[in-house]
TIRO-2110 file (N, C-alpha, C; in Angstrom, 1 decimal):
// TIRO-2110
-22.9, 115.8, -17.6, N, 1, A
-23.7, 117.0, -17.1, CA, 1, A
-24.5, 116.5, -15.9, C, 1, A
-24.4, 117.3, -14.8, N, 2, A
-25.1, 116.9, -13.6, CA, 2, A
-26.6, 117.1, -13.7, C, 2, A
-27.4, 116.6, -12.8, N, 3, A
-28.8, 116.7, -12.8, CA, 3, A
-29.2, 118.2, -12.7, C, 3, A
-28.4, 118.9, -11.8, N, 4, A
-28.7, 120.3, -11.6, CA, 4, A
-28.5, 121.1, -12.9, C, 4, A
-27.4, 120.8, -13.6, N, 5, A
-27.1, 121.5, -14.8, CA, 5, A
-28.1, 121.3, -15.9, C, 5, A
-28.6, 120.0, -16.0, N, 6, A
-29.6, 119.7, -16.9, CA, 6, A
-30.9, 120.4, -16.6, C, 6, A
-31.2, 120.4, -15.3, N, 7, A
-32.5, 121.0, -14.9, CA, 7, A
-32.4, 122.5, -15.1, C, 7, A
-31.3, 123.2, -14.8, N, 8, A
-31.2, 124.6, -15.1, CA, 8, A
-31.3, 124.9, -16.6, C, 8, A
-30.7, 124.1, -17.4, N, 9, A
-30.8, 124.2, -18.9, CA, 9, A
-32.2, 124.1, -19.3, C, 9, A
-32.9, 123.1, -18.8, N, 10, A
-34.3, 122.9, -19.2, CA, 10, A
-35.2, 124.1, -18.7, C, 10, A
-35.0, 124.6, -17.5, N, 11, A
-35.7, 125.7, -17.0, CA, 11, A
-35.5, 127.0, -17.8, C, 11, A
-34.3, 127.2, -18.2, N, 12, A
-34.0, 128.4, -19.0, CA, 12, A
-34.7, 128.4, -20.4, C, 12, A
-35.1, 127.2, -20.9, N, 13, A
-35.7, 127.1, -22.1, CA, 13, A
-37.3, 127.2, -22.0, C, 13, A
-37.8, 127.2, -20.8, N, 14, A
-39.2, 127.2, -20.6, CA, 14, A
-39.8, 128.6, -20.7, C, 14, A
-41.0, 128.7, -21.2, N, 15, A
-41.7, 130.0, -21.3, CA, 15, A
-42.1, 130.5, -19.9, C, 15, A
-42.2, 131.7, -19.7, N, 16, A
-42.5, 132.3, -18.3, CA, 16, A
-43.7, 131.8, -17.7, C, 16, A
-44.8, 131.5, -18.4, N, 17, A
-46.0, 131.0, -17.8, CA, 17, A
-45.9, 129.6, -17.2, C, 17, A
-45.0, 128.8, -17.7, N, 18, A
-44.8, 127.5, -17.2, CA, 18, A
-43.8, 127.5, -16.0, C, 18, A
-43.0, 128.5, -15.9, N, 19, A
-42.1, 128.6, -14.8, CA, 19, A
-42.8, 128.7, -13.4, C, 19, A
-43.9, 129.4, -13.4, N, 20, A
-44.7, 129.4, -12.1, CA, 20, A
-45.1, 128.1, -11.6, C, 20, A
-45.5, 127.2, -12.5, N, 21, A
-45.9, 125.9, -12.2, CA, 21, A
-44.7, 125.0, -11.8, C, 21, A
-43.6, 125.2, -12.4, N, 22, A
-42.4, 124.5, -12.0, CA, 22, A
-42.0, 124.9, -10.6, C, 22, A
-42.0, 126.2, -10.3, N, 23, A
-41.7, 126.7, -9.0, CA, 23, A
-42.6, 126.2, -8.0, C, 23, A
-43.9, 126.1, -8.2, N, 24, A
-44.9, 125.5, -7.3, CA, 24, A
-44.5, 124.1, -7.0, C, 24, A
-44.2, 123.3, -8.0, N, 25, A
-43.8, 121.9, -7.8, CA, 25, A
-42.5, 121.8, -6.9, C, 25, A
-41.5, 122.6, -7.2, N, 26, A
-40.3, 122.5, -6.5, CA, 26, A
-40.6, 122.9, -5.0, C, 26, A
-41.4, 123.9, -4.8, N, 27, A
-41.7, 124.3, -3.4, CA, 27, A
-42.5, 123.2, -2.7, C, 27, A
-43.4, 122.5, -3.4, N, 28, A
-44.2, 121.4, -2.8, CA, 28, A
-43.2, 120.3, -2.4, C, 28, A
-42.3, 119.9, -3.3, N, 29, A
-41.3, 118.8, -3.0, CA, 29, A
-40.5, 119.2, -1.7, C, 29, A
-40.1, 120.4, -1.7, N, 30, A
-39.3, 120.9, -0.5, CA, 30, A
-40.1, 120.8, 0.8, C, 30, A
-41.3, 121.3, 0.8, N, 31, A
-42.2, 121.3, 2.0, CA, 31, A
-42.4, 119.8, 2.4, C, 31, A
-42.7, 119.0, 1.5, N, 32, A
-42.9, 117.6, 1.8, CA, 32, A
-41.7, 116.9, 2.4, C, 32, A
-40.5, 117.2, 2.0, N, 33, A
-39.3, 116.7, 2.5, CA, 33, A
-39.1, 117.2, 4.0, C, 33, A
-39.3, 118.5, 4.1, N, 34, A
-39.1, 119.1, 5.5, CA, 34, A
-40.1, 118.5, 6.5, C, 34, A
-41.4, 118.3, 6.0, N, 35, A
-42.4, 117.8, 6.9, CA, 35, A
-42.0, 116.3, 7.3, C, 35, A
-41.5, 115.6, 6.3, N, 36, A
-41.2, 114.2, 6.6, CA, 36, A
-40.0, 114.1, 7.6, C, 36, A
-39.1, 115.0, 7.6, N, 37, A
-38.0, 115.0, 8.5, CA, 37, A
-38.3, 115.6, 9.8, C, 37, A
-39.3, 116.4, 10.0, N, 38, A
-39.7, 117.0, 11.2, CA, 38, A
-40.2, 116.0, 12.2, C, 38, A
-39.7, 116.2, 13.5, N, 39, A
-40.2, 115.2, 14.5, CA, 39, A
-41.7, 115.4, 14.8, C, 39, A
-42.4, 114.4, 15.1, N, 40, A
-43.8, 114.5, 15.4, CA, 40, A
-43.9, 114.8, 16.9, C, 40, A
-45.0, 115.4, 17.3, N, 41, A
-45.2, 115.8, 18.7, CA, 41, A
-45.2, 114.5, 19.6, C, 41, A
-45.8, 113.4, 19.1, N, 42, A
-45.8, 112.2, 19.9, CA, 42, A
-44.4, 111.7, 20.2, C, 42, A
-43.6, 111.8, 19.2, N, 43, A
-42.2, 111.3, 19.4, CA, 43, A
-41.5, 112.2, 20.4, C, 43, A
-41.7, 113.5, 20.3, N, 44, A
-41.1, 114.4, 21.2, CA, 44, A
-41.5, 114.2, 22.6, C, 44, A
-42.8, 113.9, 22.8, N, 45, A
-43.3, 113.7, 24.2, CA, 45, A
-42.8, 112.4, 24.7, C, 45, A
-42.7, 111.4, 23.9, N, 46, A
-42.1, 110.1, 24.4, CA, 46, A
-40.7, 110.2, 24.8, C, 46, A
-39.9, 110.9, 23.9, N, 47, A
-38.5, 111.1, 24.2, CA, 47, A
-38.2, 112.0, 25.4, C, 47, A
-39.1, 112.9, 25.7, N, 48, A
-39.0, 113.8, 26.8, CA, 48, A
-39.3, 113.2, 28.1, C, 48, A
-39.9, 112.0, 28.1, N, 49, A
-40.3, 111.3, 29.3, CA, 49, A
-41.7, 111.8, 29.9, C, 49, A
-42.5, 112.4, 29.0, N, 50, A
-43.8, 112.9, 29.5, CA, 50, A
-44.7, 111.9, 30.1, C, 50, A
-44.5, 110.6, 29.6, N, 51, A
-45.4, 109.6, 30.0, CA, 51, A
-44.7, 108.5, 30.9, C, 51, A
-43.6, 108.8, 31.4, N, 52, A
-42.8, 107.9, 32.2, CA, 52, A
-43.6, 107.5, 33.5, C, 52, A
-44.5, 108.3, 33.9, N, 53, A
-45.2, 108.0, 35.2, CA, 53, A
-46.0, 106.7, 35.0, C, 53, A
-46.4, 106.3, 33.8, N, 54, A
-47.1, 105.1, 33.6, CA, 54, A
-46.3, 103.9, 33.9, C, 54, A
-45.0, 104.0, 34.0, N, 55, A
-44.1, 102.9, 34.3, CA, 55, A
-44.1, 102.6, 35.8, C, 55, A
-44.6, 103.6, 36.6, N, 56, A
-44.6, 103.4, 38.1, CA, 56, A
-46.0, 103.1, 38.5, C, 56, A
-46.2, 101.8, 39.0, N, 57, A
-47.5, 101.4, 39.4, CA, 57, A
-48.2, 102.3, 40.5, C, 57, A
-47.4, 102.9, 41.3, N, 58, A
-47.9, 103.8, 42.4, CA, 58, A
-48.5, 105.1, 41.8, C, 58, A
-48.1, 105.4, 40.6, N, 59, A
-48.6, 106.7, 40.0, CA, 59, A
-49.9, 106.5, 39.2, C, 59, A
-50.2, 105.2, 38.8, N, 60, A
-51.3, 105.0, 38.0, CA, 60, A
-52.5, 104.7, 38.9, C, 60, A
-53.6, 105.5, 38.7, N, 61, A
-54.8, 105.4, 39.5, CA, 61, A
-55.7, 104.3, 39.2, C, 61, A
-55.7, 103.7, 38.0, N, 62, A
-56.6, 102.7, 37.6, CA, 62, A
-55.8, 101.5, 37.1, C, 62, A
-56.5, 100.3, 37.1, N, 63, A
-55.9, 99.1, 36.6, CA, 63, A
-57.0, 98.4, 35.8, C, 63, A
-56.7, 97.3, 35.2, N, 64, A
-57.6, 96.5, 34.5, CA, 64, A
-58.8, 96.0, 35.4, C, 64, A
-58.5, 95.8, 36.7, N, 65, A
-59.5, 95.4, 37.6, CA, 65, A
-60.6, 96.5, 37.8, C, 65, A
-60.3, 97.7, 37.5, N, 66, A
-61.3, 98.8, 37.6, CA, 66, A
-62.3, 98.8, 36.4, C, 66, A
-62.1, 98.0, 35.4, N, 67, A
-63.0, 98.0, 34.2, CA, 67, A
-64.2, 97.2, 34.6, C, 67, A
-65.4, 97.8, 34.4, N, 68, A
-66.7, 97.2, 34.6, CA, 68, A
-67.2, 96.6, 33.3, C, 68, A
-67.8, 95.5, 33.3, N, 69, A
-68.3, 94.9, 32.1, CA, 69, A
-69.5, 95.8, 31.6, C, 69, A
-69.7, 95.8, 30.3, N, 70, A
-70.8, 96.6, 29.7, CA, 70, A
-72.1, 95.8, 30.0, C, 70, A
-73.2, 96.6, 30.3, N, 71, A
-74.5, 95.9, 30.6, CA, 71, A
-75.3, 95.9, 29.4, C, 71, A
END
């Protein structure tokens, strides 16, 4: 018997008031999986080349020489 078949059999034997809790848990697991697989904004920005200008020294206005020591 597959996991899905065992799960369906178990669900069919549950009282109605417990089914809502089971549904909430299944929805939570699905949302967590979708969020884990979704790309993060930082990853998208890096892949899109949004910060490639930092690789060109002529485009960067400041350097480490511009840092002033704290007084």
